[in-house]
matplotlib code that plots the C-alpha trace (Angstrom):
import matplotlib.pyplot as plt

x = [129.6, 126.9, 123.8, 123.0, 119.6, 117.7, 114.0, 111.7, 114.1, 117.3, 119.1, 122.8, 125.1, 128.6, 129.2, 132.8, 133.8, 131.3, 128.4, 125.1, 122.3, 118.7, 116.3, 112.6, 109.9, 112.3, 112.5, 116.0, 116.4, 119.4, 120.8, 120.2, 117.4, 113.9, 112.4, 114.1, 113.5, 111.1, 110.3, 108.5, 107.1, 107.2, 104.4, 102.9, 100.2, 98.1, 98.1, 96.2, 95.4, 95.5, 96.3, 95.5, 98.7, 101.2, 104.2, 105.4, 108.4, 108.3, 111.0, 111.4, 113.5, 114.4, 116.1, 117.6, 117.8, 115.2, 113.9, 115.8, 112.6, 109.3, 106.1, 103.5, 100.1, 97.6, 93.9, 90.6, 88.4, 89.0, 90.1, 93.8, 95.1, 98.9, 102.1, 105.5, 108.2, 111.6, 114.1, 117.5, 116.7, 115.2, 113.2, 110.4, 108.2, 104.4, 101.7, 98.3, 95.8, 92.8, 90.4, 91.7, 89.3, 89.6, 89.7, 92.1, 94.6, 95.9, 99.3, 99.9, 102.7, 101.7, 105.1, 108.3, 111.3, 111.3, 107.8, 108.8, 109.6, 107.2, 105.7, 103.7, 100.5, 100.4, 97.5, 97.5, 94.6, 93.9, 91.6, 91.2, 93.4, 92.1, 93.5, 92.4, 93.3, 92.5, 92.2, 91.2, 89.7, 89.1, 85.6, 85.2, 82.3, 81.7, 85.2, 87.4, 85.9, 87.9, 87.2, 88.3, 88.2, 88.4, 88.8, 89.0, 90.3, 87.6, 88.8, 86.1, 87.1, 90.8, 90.9, 90.5, 86.9, 85.1, 84.4, 80.8, 79.5, 83.0, 83.0, 85.7, 86.9, 87.8, 90.9, 92.6, 95.5, 96.6, 99.0, 101.9, 102.7, 105.5, 104.9, 104.8, 102.3, 99.0, 95.7, 92.5, 89.0, 87.0, 84.0, 82.8, 81.6, 80.5, 81.5, 78.8, 78.2, 81.3, 83.5, 83.6, 83.4, 83.1, 83.5, 83.2, 85.5, 86.0, 88.4, 89.1, 92.9, 95.1, 94.4, 95.5, 92.8, 92.9, 90.4, 91.0, 88.7, 88.0, 88.5, 85.5, 84.8, 86.7, 88.6, 91.4, 90.9, 93.3, 94.3, 94.7, 97.5, 96.7, 95.5, 96.1, 93.0, 93.6, 91.4]
y = [191.3, 189.8, 191.8, 193.3, 192.6, 194.0, 193.8, 193.4, 194.7, 196.7, 198.7, 198.5, 200.6, 202.1, 205.7, 206.9, 203.4, 203.2, 200.9, 202.7, 200.7, 201.9, 200.0, 200.1, 199.3, 198.4, 200.0, 199.9, 199.6, 201.5, 200.0, 202.3, 204.3, 204.8, 202.2, 199.4, 200.9, 199.4, 200.2, 198.0, 199.5, 197.1, 198.4, 196.6, 194.1, 195.1, 197.8, 197.3, 200.7, 200.7, 204.3, 207.8, 208.0, 205.5, 205.3, 202.6, 202.2, 201.0, 200.3, 200.4, 198.3, 199.7, 198.3, 200.1, 203.8, 204.3, 207.6, 209.7, 211.2, 209.2, 209.4, 206.7, 208.0, 205.8, 206.2, 204.5, 205.2, 208.9, 209.8, 210.1, 208.9, 208.9, 209.1, 207.6, 209.8, 208.4, 211.1, 209.6, 206.8, 203.3, 203.7, 206.1, 206.7, 207.4, 208.0, 206.5, 208.4, 206.9, 209.1, 207.9, 205.6, 201.9, 199.5, 198.8, 201.5, 201.3, 202.9, 204.6, 206.8, 210.5, 212.2, 211.0, 212.2, 209.0, 209.0, 206.2, 203.6, 200.8, 201.2, 198.7, 199.5, 197.5, 197.3, 197.7, 196.5, 199.0, 198.1, 198.6, 196.4, 194.1, 192.3, 189.4, 188.2, 184.9, 183.7, 180.4, 179.7, 176.2, 175.5, 173.0, 171.1, 172.3, 172.2, 175.1, 178.5, 180.1, 183.7, 185.5, 189.3, 190.8, 194.5, 196.5, 200.0, 202.7, 205.7, 207.9, 207.1, 206.9, 203.9, 200.1, 199.2, 195.9, 194.2, 193.0, 190.3, 189.1, 185.5, 183.1, 179.6, 177.8, 175.7, 173.0, 170.6, 168.0, 169.1, 169.2, 170.2, 171.7, 175.4, 174.5, 171.7, 172.6, 173.4, 171.9, 173.5, 172.5, 174.8, 178.4, 181.3, 184.9, 187.7, 189.4, 193.2, 193.5, 191.6, 188.6, 184.8, 182.5, 178.7, 176.0, 173.2, 169.6, 167.9, 164.2, 164.8, 167.8, 170.3, 173.8, 176.1, 179.3, 181.5, 182.8, 185.8, 186.2, 189.4, 191.7, 194.2, 197.0, 195.1, 192.6, 189.6, 188.4, 185.1, 184.7, 183.0, 179.5, 178.5, 175.1, 173.3, 170.1, 167.0]
z = [-172.3, -170.0, -169.5, -166.0, -164.7, -161.6, -161.1, -164.1, -166.8, -167.3, -170.1, -170.7, -172.9, -172.9, -172.3, -172.2, -171.1, -168.2, -167.8, -167.1, -165.6, -165.6, -163.4, -164.1, -161.5, -158.7, -155.2, -153.9, -150.1, -148.7, -145.5, -142.5, -144.2, -142.7, -145.0, -143.0, -139.6, -137.1, -133.4, -130.9, -127.7, -124.7, -122.5, -119.6, -120.5, -117.5, -114.8, -111.5, -110.1, -106.3, -105.5, -106.7, -108.9, -110.0, -112.4, -114.7, -117.0, -120.6, -123.1, -126.8, -129.2, -132.7, -135.7, -138.6, -138.5, -135.8, -134.4, -131.9, -130.7, -130.6, -128.5, -128.1, -126.7, -125.1, -125.7, -124.7, -127.7, -128.5, -124.9, -124.6, -121.2, -121.0, -123.1, -123.3, -124.9, -125.9, -126.6, -127.3, -124.8, -124.8, -121.6, -120.5, -117.5, -117.7, -115.1, -114.4, -112.4, -110.6, -112.6, -115.9, -117.7, -117.2, -120.1, -123.0, -123.6, -127.1, -127.7, -131.0, -132.3, -132.3, -132.7, -134.3, -136.3, -138.4, -140.1, -142.5, -139.8, -138.7, -135.2, -133.2, -131.3, -128.1, -125.7, -121.9, -119.8, -117.0, -114.1, -110.4, -108.2, -105.5, -102.4, -100.4, -96.9, -95.1, -91.5, -89.9, -86.5, -85.1, -83.8, -81.1, -82.7, -86.3, -87.8, -88.9, -89.9, -92.7, -93.6, -96.7, -96.9, -100.5, -101.2, -104.4, -105.1, -105.4, -107.5, -106.1, -102.5, -103.3, -101.1, -100.9, -100.1, -99.5, -102.9, -102.7, -105.1, -106.1, -107.3, -106.1, -106.8, -103.6, -104.2, -102.1, -102.0, -99.5, -96.8, -96.4, -99.9, -101.9, -102.7, -106.4, -106.0, -107.9, -106.3, -107.5, -107.5, -104.4, -104.7, -105.4, -103.4, -103.6, -101.2, -99.2, -98.9, -96.7, -99.1, -96.9, -97.6, -94.7, -95.0, -92.4, -93.3, -92.0, -94.4, -94.0, -94.4, -93.6, -96.3, -97.6, -98.9, -100.8, -102.7, -106.3, -107.0, -110.7, -112.8, -113.2, -115.9, -114.1, -111.4, -111.6, -109.3, -106.6, -105.0, -101.3, -99.5, -98.5, -95.0, -93.3, -92.1, -90.1, -90.3]

ax = plt.figure().add_subplot(projection="3d")
ax.plot(x, y, z, "-o")
ax.set_aspect("equal")
plt.show()
């Protein structure tokens, strides 16, 4: 009779007509057990705070015998900020408040009924949101004056306020242009104390301009609509 082997070694003998197999040093994986279960939280990569309270929805995907009740809690350092509880569902809603700390929110599992499963720990970047508007006015002798107004959310004021000192890349493309046509850098600028950037432009050909304000430590940047400036 051929020998039966599993793992590093096995022992075979007959007992009342049955084959008894003893496996040494082998961990057997039972399909559907917690050992082959894994859950992935799909949380937003970034959240721009532009009001006192906002909600967002996240989902989870589990394989194997996943949990029926699991909670991921977000924290910045040792400060807990929000939680997502999935109780017999694959989607959950959480809140972000304007007085929550900005920064990287790391989501870790703090409660589950399947402790042996594998869980991911995604990160959500939370910062204040910003907006930017643009207007153009033709000047009789000097060209076209283009004004960008950039604002950011201020948690203390619970309102959008002028974003002073914001840095922007001024971008342009020849007009007319398809909406998918790329812009190219044409200069740089910094907003004044009122969040304003004013440019006087005299292009040689019809041109579309926009401003792309960069992210800051606690504020996500924003990009304006484009404005047409004739030659």
